[in-house]
Structure formats: structure tokens, C-alpha cells
C-alpha positions as MATLAB code, in Angstrom:
seq = 'MAGWALAGLLVMGCGVSLALGAEELTVSTAPPVVIRTVPEAGQADIDPALKEIRATFSKPMRDGSWSWVQISPGSFPKLAGQPSFQADERTAVLPVALDSGRTYALWVNGPGHENFQDRDGRKGVPYLLVFSTRK';
ca = [
     -55.751   83.586   52.905;
     -55.580   81.235   50.123;
     -57.458   83.678   48.072;
     -55.219   86.868   49.056;
     -52.231   84.536   47.629;
     -54.315   84.001   44.408;
     -55.001   87.549   44.014;
     -51.340   88.386   44.660;
     -50.572   86.083   41.619;
     -53.254   87.422   39.415;
     -51.896   90.887   40.251;
     -48.307   89.790   39.433;
     -49.349   88.227   36.316;
     -51.038   91.394   35.054;
     -47.859   93.324   35.639;
     -45.890   90.568   33.483;
     -48.355   91.166   30.606;
     -48.479   94.720   30.789;
     -44.679   94.984   30.687;
     -45.010   92.522   27.312;
     -47.872   94.712   26.146;
     -46.041   97.242   24.252;
     -44.587   94.651   21.715;
     -46.854   91.842   20.631;
     -45.886   88.547   22.341;
     -44.448   85.765   19.939;
     -41.958   83.294   20.508;
     -39.060   85.701   19.365;
     -40.560   88.528   21.431;
     -40.941   86.527   24.628;
     -38.110   86.466   27.005;
     -35.848   83.399   27.315;
     -36.636   80.534   29.565;
     -34.703   77.613   30.893;
     -36.393   74.548   29.381;
     -33.818   72.111   30.601;
     -31.174   71.543   33.350;
     -28.374   69.116   33.953;
     -28.970   68.092   37.056;
     -32.755   68.233   37.087;
     -34.111   70.591   39.528;
     -35.289   68.636   42.247;
     -33.062   65.555   41.857;
     -31.803   63.957   44.897;
     -29.305   61.525   43.818;
     -26.705   63.275   41.664;
     -23.386   61.899   41.178;
     -20.797   63.988   42.958;
     -18.447   63.541   40.204;
     -20.529   65.426   37.899;
     -18.127   68.305   36.470;
     -20.708   70.698   34.861;
     -24.063   72.261   35.605;
     -25.880   73.043   32.281;
     -28.700   75.398   31.696;
     -30.411   75.425   28.247;
     -32.682   78.223   27.207;
     -35.455   78.470   24.692;
     -33.528   80.618   22.239;
     -30.027   81.558   21.471;
     -28.458   83.862   23.971;
     -25.600   86.491   24.186;
     -22.286   84.998   24.870;
     -19.760   86.328   27.496;
     -22.302   87.250   30.035;
     -23.725   84.846   32.717;
     -25.600   85.232   35.827;
     -25.272   82.119   37.976;
     -26.327   83.590   41.287;
     -25.443   82.513   44.601;
     -28.402   81.897   47.159;
     -25.875   81.361   50.127;
     -22.169   80.251   50.395;
     -22.908   76.957   51.578;
     -25.305   76.082   48.978;
     -23.391   77.320   45.851;
     -21.094   74.850   44.166;
     -17.131   75.491   43.840;
     -16.156   76.606   40.820;
     -13.837   74.601   38.485;
     -13.433   76.821   35.522;
     -15.057   79.710   33.778;
     -18.784   79.839   32.556;
     -19.279   79.370   28.783;
     -21.916   78.620   26.328;
     -21.964   75.488   24.142;
     -21.998   75.895   20.165;
     -25.677   75.568   20.193;
     -25.856   79.285   21.836;
     -28.599   77.977   23.881;
     -26.755   75.855   26.723;
     -24.728   77.449   29.522;
     -22.066   75.572   31.231;
     -20.901   76.126   34.576;
     -18.016   73.589   35.448;
     -18.059   72.887   39.093;
     -16.529   70.730   41.922;
     -19.327   69.051   43.805;
     -19.008   67.382   47.208;
     -21.245   64.311   48.373;
     -24.075   64.335   50.438;
     -24.782   68.150   49.826;
     -27.706   70.197   48.661;
     -27.116   72.834   46.083;
     -29.169   75.947   45.208;
     -28.394   78.660   42.660;
     -30.462   81.006   40.465;
     -29.877   81.021   36.678;
     -30.607   84.905   36.727;
     -32.183   86.067   39.904;
     -32.814   89.532   41.446;
     -30.634   92.329   40.268;
     -28.576   89.675   38.147;
     -29.941   89.200   34.847;
     -26.990   88.882   32.653;
     -28.316   85.905   30.927;
     -30.149   87.608   27.973;
     -31.231   86.729   24.411;
     -29.457   88.195   21.338;
     -31.898   91.158   21.605;
     -30.918   91.625   25.002;
     -34.193   90.434   26.588;
     -33.497   89.194   30.161;
     -34.100   85.518   30.738;
     -36.636   84.706   33.307;
     -34.960   83.532   36.648;
     -34.517   80.054   37.407;
     -34.132   78.361   40.712;
     -32.116   75.256   40.377;
     -31.829   73.018   43.839;
     -30.320   69.422   43.649;
     -28.695   67.303   46.094;
     -25.621   64.859   45.634;
     -25.574   61.309   46.838;
     -23.255   60.364   49.839;
];
């Protein structure tokens, strides 16, 4: 069964390379990727007083268009303002109000929601952010 899973990943990888094959892959032509988040994915001791979730991308992004994607109503943080980008044009900020003792999960871009794009319109690679706040 593990062999089938690996074969599936290899086939998926081929699809990605074929999609990028029309244009030579360089740092500037590659899709943007999340390179850092605050909080970090997988952290389980986040202070519930944290007021912003941040996602920093590998390149400058288009402002005014975001896709902070809800997985379920219970795992998405309460919003405490409007999303924005910092002056670096790479760090997206989502103002939130977190509760203690909760696990939060959200996509930065996701299936059918791909509004995080670089300046040339390349869609950001989806990134799953999961973290928990301490009690």
C-alpha cells in the first residue's frame, strides 16, 4: 500500500512539473510559498492574547486580496479586524481574537480559494496552519 501512495505522489509531482513546464522555472517564475508563520504551524502553547496571525511569503504579493480559508467553524479564529499586508508586501496579517485551550486550523489559500497571488498573478501554494492556545 505504501508503494501506491508513493506512486500517487510521484504522479502528482509530475503534474506540477508539467504545469510549470511552459515557463522556465526560476525564483521569479515559481509560485509564491509561505516561508514563515506566526504562530508557527504545530505550536501547542500559543498565548491566547496573540492579536494577529501572520503568513510571510517567498516574494512580494498583490495587496487587497486574501484567502484565509476556514476548515470548519469551530477551528477558525474569531476575526478582530480586516486582513492586510505589511509594508514589505510579503507578510499578510489577519487580526484575530483567540480563546484559551483551543486548536485552530486554517488554510492560507486552499481548494477553490486562491486569492493570495504574487504581483504577476501566480497563485500561492496552499499552506495549512494548525496551532493550539494554552489554557
